[in-house]
Backbone as a printed PyTorch tensor [residue, N CA C, xyz], in Angstrom:
tensor([[[ 48.5970,  -5.5440,  10.7710],
         [ 47.2570,  -5.8230,   9.9640],
         [ 46.4090,  -6.8360,  10.5590]],

        [[ 47.0020,  -8.1370,  10.9150],
         [ 46.1580,  -9.0330,  11.6610],
         [ 45.6710,  -8.6460,  12.8170]],

        [[ 46.1540,  -7.6440,  13.7190],
         [ 45.7710,  -7.2320,  15.1330],
         [ 44.5490,  -6.4260,  14.7560]],

        [[ 44.3710,  -5.4930,  13.5160],
         [ 43.4060,  -4.7230,  12.9350],
         [ 42.3070,  -5.3250,  12.8740]],

        [[ 42.4800,  -6.4670,  12.1290],
         [ 41.3650,  -7.2190,  11.5210],
         [ 40.9000,  -8.0600,  12.8980]],

        [[ 41.3730,  -8.7140,  13.7070],
         [ 40.9420,  -9.4190,  14.9330],
         [ 40.2900,  -8.2240,  15.7280]],

        [[ 40.6660,  -7.2500,  15.7650],
         [ 39.7830,  -5.9710,  16.5520],
         [ 38.6880,  -5.5740,  16.0990]],

        [[ 38.6830,  -5.4780,  14.4930],
         [ 37.5210,  -5.2770,  13.9460],
         [ 36.5230,  -6.4110,  14.0260]],

        [[ 36.7610,  -7.4930,  13.8980],
         [ 35.8890,  -8.7590,  13.9610],
         [ 35.4220,  -8.8150,  15.5870]],

        [[ 36.3620,  -8.3660,  16.4550],
         [ 35.5770,  -8.4010,  17.7860],
         [ 34.6250,  -7.4650,  17.9400]],

        [[ 34.9220,  -6.3010,  17.4550],
         [ 34.0290,  -4.8590,  17.4870],
         [ 32.7410,  -5.4070,  16.6030]],

        [[ 32.7130,  -6.1630,  15.5980],
         [ 31.5350,  -6.4880,  15.0620],
         [ 30.7980,  -7.3390,  15.5220]],

        [[ 31.3710,  -8.2960,  16.2910],
         [ 30.6700,  -9.5210,  17.2000],
         [ 29.9200,  -8.8180,  18.3630]],

        [[ 30.3920,  -7.7920,  18.8310],
         [ 29.8950,  -7.2000,  19.8810],
         [ 28.7830,  -6.1480,  19.4020]],

        [[ 28.7760,  -5.4650,  18.3500],
         [ 27.7810,  -4.4700,  17.8240],
         [ 26.8930,  -5.3480,  16.8310]],

        [[ 26.7260,  -6.6140,  16.8620],
         [ 26.1200,  -7.3230,  15.8970],
         [ 24.4940,  -7.1690,  16.1890]],

        [[ 23.6670,  -7.2020,  15.6470],
         [ 22.1940,  -7.3710,  16.0230],
         [ 21.9350,  -8.3960,  16.2500]],

        [[ 20.9620,  -8.6970,  17.1780],
         [ 20.5870, -10.0210,  17.6130],
         [ 19.8800, -10.6850,  16.5520]],

        [[ 19.5190, -11.9920,  16.5540],
         [ 19.0330, -12.9300,  15.1850],
         [ 17.7000, -12.3460,  15.0690]],

        [[ 17.0730, -12.2500,  13.8770],
         [ 16.0250, -11.8910,  13.7120],
         [ 14.9370, -12.8480,  14.3830]],

        [[ 13.7560, -12.4380,  14.8000],
         [ 12.7400, -13.0030,  15.3280],
         [ 11.7320, -13.2730,  14.1590]],

        [[ 11.6370, -12.5320,  12.9720],
         [ 10.9020, -12.6710,  12.1770],
         [ 11.4020, -13.1960,  10.8790]],

        [[ 10.8110, -14.0000,   9.9120],
         [ 11.2580, -14.4020,   8.6480],
         [ 11.3520, -13.2700,   7.7130]],

        [[ 11.8090, -13.4710,   6.6270],
         [ 11.9740, -12.0590,   5.7130],
         [ 10.4650, -11.5880,   5.2310]],

        [[  9.9280, -12.7350,   4.8290],
         [  8.4700, -12.4510,   4.4240],
         [  7.3420, -11.5880,   5.6740]],

        [[  7.7480, -12.1040,   6.7680],
         [  7.0770, -11.3270,   8.0160],
         [  7.6440, -10.0080,   8.1730]],

        [[  9.0340,  -9.9650,   7.9470],
         [  9.5580,  -8.2550,   7.9710],
         [  8.9530,  -7.4990,   6.9720]],

        [[  8.6020,  -8.1400,   5.8960],
         [  8.1870,  -7.4750,   4.7680],
         [  6.5310,  -6.9890,   5.0820]],

        [[  6.0010,  -7.9080,   5.6380],
         [  4.4480,  -7.5750,   5.8560],
         [  4.4250,  -6.4370,   7.0640]],

        [[  5.4530,  -6.5440,   7.9650],
         [  5.6610,  -5.6290,   9.2330],
         [  5.7170,  -4.0720,   8.3690]],

        [[  6.7510,  -3.9200,   7.6160],
         [  7.1500,  -2.7240,   6.9110],
         [  5.9110,  -2.3340,   5.9200]],

        [[  5.2760,  -3.1020,   5.3250],
         [  4.1640,  -2.7580,   4.6600],
         [  2.9750,  -2.3360,   5.6040]],

        [[  2.6100,  -3.1370,   6.4670],
         [  1.6420,  -2.7360,   7.3980],
         [  1.8190,  -1.4950,   8.0560]],

        [[  2.9980,  -1.2540,   8.4430],
         [  3.4310,  -0.0420,   9.3070],
         [  3.3840,   1.2170,   8.2020]],

        [[  3.7840,   1.0250,   7.1820],
         [  3.7140,   2.0360,   6.1560],
         [  2.2830,   2.3480,   5.9310]],

        [[  1.3810,   1.4280,   5.7800],
         [ -0.0300,   1.7060,   5.3030],
         [ -0.8370,   2.1930,   6.5280]],

        [[ -0.5270,   1.5300,   7.6300],
         [ -1.1350,   2.5760,   8.9940],
         [ -0.8180,   3.8120,   8.8680]],

        [[  0.5750,   4.4370,   8.8830],
         [  0.7690,   5.6350,   8.9750],
         [  0.3290,   6.4930,   7.8400]],

        [[  0.2190,   5.9910,   6.7190],
         [ -0.2600,   6.6200,   5.4330],
         [ -1.7220,   7.0700,   5.7220]],

        [[ -2.6480,   6.0730,   6.4000],
         [ -4.0140,   5.8820,   6.2640],
         [ -4.1820,   7.0430,   7.4890]],

        [[ -3.4080,   6.9410,   8.5680],
         [ -3.4770,   7.7920,   9.5850],
         [ -3.4370,   9.2830,   9.0540]],

        [[ -2.5540,   9.5810,   8.5840],
         [ -2.1250,  10.7720,   7.9550],
         [ -3.3400,  11.4060,   6.9110]],

        [[ -3.7880,  10.3280,   6.0860],
         [ -4.7550,  10.6590,   4.9630],
         [ -5.8870,  11.1300,   5.7200]],

        [[ -6.5150,  10.1180,   6.8930],
         [ -7.7140,  10.4560,   7.1600],
         [ -7.6260,  11.7900,   8.1300]],

        [[ -6.4610,  12.0940,   8.6370],
         [ -6.3200,  13.5140,   9.3080],
         [ -6.3270,  14.5150,   8.3060]],

        [[ -5.8260,  14.2510,   7.0820],
         [ -5.7070,  15.6010,   5.9170],
         [ -7.0070,  15.7730,   5.5200]],

        [[ -8.0720,  14.4340,   5.1750],
         [ -9.4230,  14.7480,   4.8960],
         [-10.2490,  15.2640,   5.7620]],

        [[-10.0840,  14.8860,   6.9680],
         [-10.6700,  15.5860,   7.9910],
         [-10.4570,  17.0320,   8.6750]],

        [[ -9.2910,  17.6830,   7.7500],
         [ -8.8010,  19.1480,   8.0990],
         [ -8.2190,  19.0980,   9.4220]],

        [[ -7.6430,  17.9700,  10.0640],
         [ -7.4230,  18.0210,  11.3490],
         [ -5.8840,  17.6980,  11.5400]],

        [[ -5.1140,  18.1370,  10.3350],
         [ -3.6870,  17.7000,  10.5550],
         [ -2.9290,  18.4210,  11.4160]],

        [[ -2.6130,  17.9170,  12.4880],
         [ -1.8260,  18.1400,  13.5620],
         [ -0.6540,  17.1330,  13.7130]],

        [[  0.5140,  17.5030,  13.3120],
         [  1.4480,  16.4400,  13.3480],
         [  1.7160,  16.2110,  14.7410]],

        [[  1.7590,  17.1490,  15.5150],
         [  1.9510,  17.0200,  17.0050],
         [  1.3270,  15.8530,  17.8780]],

        [[  0.1140,  16.1740,  17.5100],
         [ -1.1500,  15.2480,  18.0860],
         [ -1.0450,  13.6980,  17.2750]],

        [[ -0.5260,  13.8330,  15.8680],
         [ -0.6070,  12.4840,  15.2890],
         [  0.6080,  11.7290,  15.8710]],

        [[  1.7320,  12.2860,  16.2320],
         [  2.9080,  11.2800,  16.4670],
         [  2.5980,  10.2030,  17.6600]],

        [[  2.0010,  10.1930,  18.6430],
         [  1.7580,   9.1630,  19.7300],
         [  1.0700,   7.6700,  18.7520]],

        [[  0.2410,   8.1860,  17.7920],
         [ -0.6040,   7.3840,  16.7350],
         [  0.4770,   6.6040,  16.0790]],

        [[  1.3110,   7.4620,  15.3470],
         [  2.5880,   6.9140,  14.5850],
         [  3.5070,   5.7040,  15.4760]],

        [[  3.8520,   6.2420,  16.8110],
         [  4.5060,   5.2550,  17.3730],
         [  3.8440,   4.0400,  17.8480]],

        [[  2.5160,   4.2280,  18.1220],
         [  1.5720,   3.2200,  18.2810],
         [  1.5870,   2.1340,  17.0320]],

        [[  1.5470,   2.6970,  16.0140],
         [  1.5740,   1.7100,  14.7160],
         [  2.6580,   1.0450,  14.4980]],

        [[  3.9040,   1.8790,  14.7740],
         [  5.0750,   0.9890,  14.8430],
         [  5.1620,   0.0010,  15.8570]],

        [[  4.7370,   0.2180,  17.3390],
         [  4.9310,  -0.9830,  18.2720],
         [  3.6290,  -2.2520,  17.8370]],

        [[  2.7010,  -1.8350,  17.1330],
         [  1.6390,  -2.9430,  16.9170],
         [  2.4280,  -3.9830,  16.0820]],

        [[  3.0730,  -3.2710,  14.8690],
         [  3.6820,  -4.3560,  14.1770],
         [  5.1090,  -4.9480,  14.1090]],

        [[  5.7820,  -4.1160,  15.3300],
         [  7.0090,  -4.7170,  15.8010],
         [  6.9440,  -5.5870,  17.0990]],

        [[  5.8590,  -5.4380,  17.7230],
         [  5.9060,  -6.1650,  18.9760],
         [  4.4210,  -6.7380,  19.3650]],

        [[  4.0010,  -7.6030,  18.2090],
         [  2.7680,  -7.9610,  18.0150],
         [  2.3590,  -9.1040,  19.1470]],

        [[  3.1260,  -9.7320,  19.9410],
         [  2.7140, -10.5530,  20.8540],
         [  2.7010,  -9.8790,  22.2670]],

        [[  3.1590,  -8.6210,  22.3070],
         [  3.1450,  -8.1700,  23.5240],
         [  1.7400,  -7.6990,  23.8390]],

        [[  1.5280,  -7.5550,  25.3400],
         [  0.1540,  -7.1080,  25.9790],
         [  0.0400,  -5.8670,  25.8180]],

        [[  0.7810,  -4.7970,  25.5350],
         [  0.4800,  -3.3750,  25.6890],
         [  0.5240,  -3.1370,  24.1310]],

        [[  0.3890,  -4.1420,  22.9520],
         [  0.0940,  -3.6620,  21.6440],
         [ -1.1860,  -4.5520,  21.3500]],

        [[ -1.9900,  -4.8680,  22.2650],
         [ -3.4140,  -5.7520,  22.0620],
         [ -4.3670,  -4.3760,  22.0880]],

        [[ -5.4540,  -5.0000,  21.3040],
         [ -6.3440,  -4.0880,  20.8370],
         [ -7.1020,  -3.1300,  22.2070]],

        [[ -7.2640,  -4.2650,  23.4400],
         [ -8.0280,  -3.6720,  24.2560],
         [ -7.2250,  -2.6140,  25.2670]],

        [[ -5.9830,  -2.7620,  25.3940],
         [ -4.9540,  -2.0410,  25.9300],
         [ -4.9080,  -0.6860,  25.2360]],

        [[ -4.6480,  -0.7140,  23.9270],
         [ -4.6390,   0.4160,  23.0830],
         [ -5.7350,   1.0730,  23.1180]],

        [[ -7.0620,   0.6130,  23.0610],
         [ -8.3800,   1.4090,  23.4620],
         [ -8.4040,   2.1360,  24.5930]],

        [[ -8.0710,   1.2090,  25.8680],
         [ -8.2080,   1.8020,  27.0870],
         [ -7.0950,   2.9050,  27.4670]],

        [[ -6.0030,   2.5210,  27.0070],
         [ -5.0360,   3.7110,  27.0130],
         [ -5.2160,   5.1000,  26.8230]],

        [[ -5.5460,   5.0520,  25.2520],
         [ -5.8260,   6.4570,  24.6720],
         [ -7.2530,   6.8700,  25.2420]],

        [[ -8.0490,   6.2150,  25.6850],
         [ -9.1900,   6.6410,  25.9080],
         [ -9.2220,   7.3740,  27.7080]],

        [[ -8.1040,   6.8800,  28.2400],
         [ -7.6490,   7.3140,  29.6280],
         [ -6.9910,   8.5940,  29.5040]],

        [[ -6.0100,   8.4870,  28.6090],
         [ -5.1990,   9.3980,  28.3910],
         [ -5.7590,  10.9370,  27.8950]],

        [[ -6.6030,  10.4390,  26.9610],
         [ -7.2440,  11.9150,  26.2750],
         [ -8.4280,  12.2670,  27.4680]],

        [[ -8.9210,  11.5500,  28.0860],
         [ -9.7560,  12.1200,  29.1850],
         [ -8.9530,  12.8950,  30.3590]],

        [[ -7.6810,  12.4570,  30.6370],
         [ -6.6280,  13.1490,  31.6000],
         [ -6.4320,  14.5430,  30.9730]],

        [[ -5.9090,  14.4470,  29.8850],
         [ -5.5060,  15.4780,  28.8840],
         [ -6.7620,  16.7240,  28.9530]],

        [[ -8.0010,  16.2650,  28.5260],
         [ -8.8420,  17.2640,  28.2810],
         [ -9.3550,  17.7170,  29.7790]],

        [[ -9.3160,  16.8330,  30.8580],
         [ -9.6920,  17.1410,  31.9530],
         [ -8.5600,  18.3890,  32.6020]],

        [[ -7.5050,  18.0880,  32.4610],
         [ -6.5270,  19.0230,  32.8910],
         [ -6.2830,  20.4070,  32.0320]],

        [[ -6.8750,  20.2600,  30.9040],
         [ -6.6760,  21.6200,  30.0250],
         [ -8.0430,  22.4240,  30.4640]],

        [[ -8.9960,  21.7520,  30.8530],
         [-10.2940,  22.5540,  31.2940],
         [-10.1110,  23.1580,  32.7950]],

        [[ -9.4920,  22.4850,  33.5980],
         [ -9.4570,  22.7090,  35.0170],
         [ -8.0980,  23.7640,  35.0950]],

        [[ -7.4120,  23.4040,  34.6260],
         [ -6.0500,  24.2620,  35.1440],
         [ -5.4730,  25.1760,  33.8540]],

        [[ -4.8920,  26.1700,  34.1360],
         [ -4.3640,  26.9970,  32.9130],
         [ -2.8300,  26.2340,  32.6890]],

        [[ -2.3870,  26.7610,  31.4790],
         [ -1.2900,  26.1850,  31.1660],
         [  0.0550,  26.1560,  31.8480]],

        [[  0.6410,  25.4230,  31.9920],
         [  1.8180,  25.5100,  33.4740],
         [  2.4880,  24.1900,  33.0880]],

        [[  4.0910,  24.1870,  33.2500],
         [  4.8880,  23.1470,  33.2430],
         [  4.2160,  22.1220,  34.3160]],

        [[  3.9820,  22.4790,  35.4320],
         [  3.5870,  21.2640,  36.4910],
         [  2.4880,  20.5410,  35.8520]],

        [[  1.5310,  21.3290,  34.9900],
         [  0.2520,  20.6580,  34.8590],
         [  0.4760,  19.4430,  33.8840]],

        [[  1.3870,  19.5910,  32.9770],
         [  1.9670,  18.6900,  32.0410],
         [  2.5860,  17.5040,  32.7320]],

        [[  3.1660,  17.7620,  33.7240],
         [  4.0890,  16.7880,  34.6420],
         [  2.7940,  15.9910,  35.1910]],

        [[  1.9850,  16.6440,  35.8510],
         [  0.8800,  16.1540,  36.7670],
         [  0.3240,  14.9810,  35.7650]],

        [[ -0.2060,  15.6450,  34.6010],
         [ -1.4070,  14.9970,  34.0340],
         [ -0.3330,  13.3860,  33.3160]],

        [[  1.1390,  13.7070,  32.9190],
         [  1.7170,  12.6310,  32.5700],
         [  1.8210,  11.2610,  33.6900]],

        [[  2.2340,  11.9240,  35.0530],
         [  2.1920,  11.0250,  36.1630],
         [  0.8830,  10.3760,  36.4780]],

        [[ -0.0880,  10.9820,  36.3960],
         [ -1.2990,  10.4170,  36.6500],
         [ -1.7670,   9.5730,  35.6780]],

        [[ -1.4190,   9.9200,  34.4340],
         [ -1.8120,   8.6800,  33.2730],
         [ -0.9810,   7.5690,  33.2800]],

        [[  0.2600,   7.8860,  33.9620],
         [  1.0910,   6.6730,  33.8920],
         [  0.7270,   5.6660,  34.8290]],

        [[  0.4780,   6.4690,  36.3290],
         [ -0.0890,   5.9460,  37.5530],
         [ -1.3530,   5.0440,  37.1410]],

        [[ -2.1300,   5.4540,  36.5550],
         [ -3.6290,   4.7530,  36.4320],
         [ -3.2100,   3.8390,  35.2060]],

        [[ -2.6790,   4.0330,  34.4590],
         [ -2.4060,   3.0180,  33.2130],
         [ -1.8260,   1.7740,  34.1120]],

        [[ -0.7990,   2.0590,  34.9540],
         [ -0.1500,   0.9160,  35.6980],
         [ -1.3720,   0.1310,  36.4960]],

        [[ -2.1920,   1.0350,  37.0260],
         [ -3.1770,   0.2990,  37.9550],
         [ -4.0210,  -0.3320,  37.3840]],

        [[ -4.7330,   0.0740,  36.3380],
         [ -5.5890,  -0.3950,  35.4520],
         [ -4.9330,  -1.4570,  34.2600]],

        [[ -3.8420,  -1.6780,  34.4170],
         [ -3.0730,  -2.7780,  33.6570],
         [ -3.4590,  -2.3220,  32.0730]],

        [[ -3.4320,  -1.1910,  31.7730],
         [ -3.5280,  -0.8180,  30.2960],
         [ -2.4300,  -0.0250,  29.9520]],

        [[ -1.2130,  -0.3920,  30.1040],
         [  0.0180,   0.6080,  29.7020],
         [  0.4780,   0.4830,  28.2030]],

        [[  0.2430,   1.5210,  27.6160],
         [  0.7260,   1.5120,  26.2680],
         [  1.4490,   2.9410,  26.1970]],

        [[  2.7230,   2.9240,  26.0560],
         [  3.6700,   3.9180,  26.3580],
         [  3.4670,   5.3550,  25.2510]],

        [[  3.2080,   4.9510,  24.1790],
         [  2.7500,   6.0990,  23.0170],
         [  1.5050,   6.8450,  23.9040]],

        [[  0.5120,   6.6200,  24.3710],
         [ -0.6610,   7.2150,  25.0710],
         [ -0.3420,   8.1310,  25.8390]],

        [[  0.7060,   7.7260,  26.5700],
         [  1.2090,   8.9850,  27.5880],
         [  1.4160,  10.0540,  27.1940]],

        [[  2.0270,  10.2880,  25.9060],
         [  2.0060,  11.5380,  25.3800],
         [  1.0690,  12.1570,  25.1450]],

        [[ -0.0430,  11.6780,  24.8970],
         [ -1.5340,  12.2980,  24.7010],
         [ -1.8530,  13.5990,  25.5810]],

        [[ -1.8510,  13.3380,  26.8040],
         [ -2.2560,  14.3500,  27.7530],
         [ -1.1160,  15.6610,  27.5750]],

        [[  0.1660,  15.3860,  27.3920],
         [  1.1240,  16.3910,  27.2630],
         [  0.8480,  17.0530,  25.8600]],

        [[  0.4430,  16.4880,  24.6180],
         [  0.1780,  17.0660,  23.8500],
         [ -1.0340,  17.9320,  23.6310]],

        [[ -2.2470,  17.1880,  24.3850],
         [ -3.2730,  18.0340,  24.5080],
         [ -3.1950,  19.5110,  25.3790]],

        [[ -2.4240,  19.1960,  26.4110],
         [ -2.2280,  20.3930,  27.4350],
         [ -1.1280,  21.4240,  26.8130]],

        [[  0.0450,  20.9980,  25.9420],
         [  0.7050,  21.9880,  25.3890],
         [  0.4020,  22.6220,  24.2160]],

        [[ -0.6370,  21.9650,  23.4660],
         [ -1.6280,  23.0600,  22.3940],
         [ -2.8310,  23.6180,  22.7220]],

        [[ -3.1800,  23.4150,  24.2220],
         [ -4.2790,  24.1530,  24.9220],
         [ -5.5690,  23.5710,  24.0760]],

        [[ -5.7450,  22.2820,  23.6890],
         [ -6.8440,  21.8000,  23.0670],
         [ -8.2260,  21.4910,  23.9500]],

        [[ -8.7670,  22.9730,  23.8230],
         [-10.1290,  22.7780,  24.3770],
         [-11.3860,  22.3540,  23.8350]],

        [[-11.1520,  21.9350,  22.5480],
         [-12.4330,  21.4360,  21.7580],
         [-12.4150,  19.9980,  21.9350]],

        [[-13.4040,  19.5530,  22.8490],
         [-13.7100,  18.0810,  23.1780],
         [-14.1290,  17.3740,  21.9150]],

        [[-14.4450,  17.8080,  20.8590],
         [-14.7730,  17.1610,  19.6500],
         [-13.4730,  16.6390,  18.9370]],

        [[-12.4070,  17.0080,  19.5310],
         [-11.0490,  16.3460,  18.8180],
         [-10.8800,  15.1130,  19.5950]],

        [[-11.6200,  14.7640,  20.6960],
         [-11.8010,  13.4120,  21.4920],
         [-12.3690,  12.3280,  20.2790]],

        [[-12.9830,  12.8780,  19.3250],
         [-13.8050,  11.9570,  18.4630],
         [-13.1420,  12.0760,  17.3320]],

        [[-13.0540,  13.3720,  16.7340],
         [-12.9240,  13.3170,  15.3210],
         [-11.2420,  13.0700,  14.9840]],

        [[-10.2930,  13.6190,  15.4130],
         [ -9.0270,  12.7340,  15.1960],
         [ -8.5120,  11.8850,  16.1290]],

        [[ -8.8390,  12.0590,  17.3750],
         [ -8.1230,  10.7700,  18.1380],
         [ -8.8880,   9.7150,  18.2480]],

        [[-10.2240,   9.6350,  18.4680],
         [-11.0170,   8.3800,  18.2790],
         [-10.8680,   7.6150,  16.9180]],

        [[-11.0240,   8.4180,  15.7790],
         [-10.7340,   7.7280,  14.5500],
         [ -9.4180,   7.1140,  14.4270]],

        [[ -8.2110,   7.8220,  14.7150],
         [ -7.0220,   7.2860,  15.0240],
         [ -6.7370,   6.1270,  15.6730]],

        [[ -7.6270,   5.9880,  16.8750],
         [ -7.5140,   4.9420,  17.5080],
         [ -8.0990,   3.4020,  16.9350]],

        [[ -9.4310,   3.9310,  16.2740],
         [-10.1760,   2.8300,  15.3940],
         [ -9.2790,   2.3940,  14.3620]],

        [[ -8.4810,   3.3290,  13.6310],
         [ -7.4590,   2.7120,  12.4300],
         [ -6.4810,   2.0440,  13.2010]],

        [[ -6.0300,   2.2800,  14.5050],
         [ -5.0590,   1.3080,  15.0690],
         [ -5.7500,   0.0460,  15.3020]],

        [[ -7.0470,   0.0570,  15.7750],
         [ -7.5040,  -1.0710,  16.3660],
         [ -7.8320,  -2.1210,  15.1550]],

        [[ -8.1280,  -1.5700,  13.8820],
         [ -8.4020,  -2.2490,  12.5750],
         [ -7.0780,  -2.9810,  12.3510]],

        [[ -5.9030,  -2.0460,  12.3920],
         [ -4.4910,  -2.6980,  11.9140],
         [ -3.9930,  -3.7770,  12.9810]],

        [[ -4.4020,  -3.7670,  14.3060],
         [ -4.1560,  -4.8470,  15.0060],
         [ -4.6030,  -6.0940,  14.7010]],

        [[ -5.9870,  -5.7920,  14.2470],
         [ -6.7780,  -6.9830,  13.7460],
         [ -6.5740,  -7.8750,  12.6710]],

        [[ -6.1210,  -6.8100,  11.7360],
         [ -5.6710,  -7.5340,  10.3130],
         [ -4.4370,  -7.9230,  10.2290]],

        [[ -3.4970,  -7.2770,  11.3350],
         [ -2.1290,  -7.7540,  11.1530],
         [ -2.1800,  -9.0450,  11.9810]],

        [[ -2.7610,  -9.2220,  13.0590],
         [ -2.6620, -10.5670,  14.0740],
         [ -3.2230, -11.6160,  13.0360]],

        [[ -4.1620, -11.1480,  12.1970],
         [ -4.6890, -12.4120,  11.3180],
         [ -3.6750, -12.7700,  10.2750]],

        [[ -2.9880, -11.8800,   9.7170],
         [ -2.0230, -11.9980,   8.8380],
         [ -0.7910, -12.8260,   9.2370]],

        [[ -0.6270, -12.4310,  10.4710],
         [  0.8640, -12.8350,  11.0410],
         [  0.5140, -14.6080,  11.3860]],

        [[ -0.8350, -14.8910,  11.7540],
         [ -0.8430, -16.1500,  12.2910],
         [ -0.6390, -17.0260,  10.9420]],

        [[ -0.5630, -16.7090,   9.8550],
         [ -0.5760, -17.6710,   8.6190],
         [  0.7020, -17.9450,   8.6150]],

        [[  1.9740, -17.2700,   9.3280],
         [  3.0980, -17.4390,   9.1880],
         [  3.6820, -18.2240,  10.1600]],

        [[  4.3300, -19.4180,   9.9740],
         [  5.2910, -20.1910,  11.1280],
         [  6.2620, -19.2860,  12.0040]],

        [[  6.5110, -19.4180,  13.1680],
         [  7.5190, -18.6100,  14.0070],
         [  8.8470, -19.1160,  13.2970]],

        [[  9.9230, -18.1550,  13.6220],
         [ 11.2500, -18.4670,  12.9900],
         [ 11.8920, -19.2800,  14.2050]],

        [[ 12.3740, -20.4330,  13.7300],
         [ 13.1640, -21.1700,  14.9580],
         [ 14.5150, -20.4100,  14.8200]],

        [[ 15.0070, -20.3790,  16.0610],
         [ 16.3780, -19.6610,  16.5350],
         [ 17.4090, -20.5990,  16.8440]]])
């Protein structure tokens, strides 16, 4: 029985999560902020009759990243704006120039990733945008403004308010 207890304790030590870098209050704000942002993204897209859950998924992932990794450069407002703008332009360009094919999505993905690295605006969820645009064959350029532009604006507002709120709390000492 003692060996089993020791083994379970060792297993627990190995699988134990790292210490929290956020206080309980900050964790509550992160959860609340992420929930509000995702609900706002869904509500605005519903009100605009542009409910496309596949197209909404990169923005939901961005909302999670904004709140979980606020100090990372990839979640800054300028990087989010630049990456989504770049990736949507590449996606729409590929849809208009090429017919749908697997290699078109791969090429758009690679070019988006390469340009984001060169331009130093890497935001991983935005890389999915060209794939979504090409797979859905979205040829309506107004989508760049209606759901995509508005969703990016919502994310930028979330970044602003979250950074302002998070600065009022002291960092957790480890």
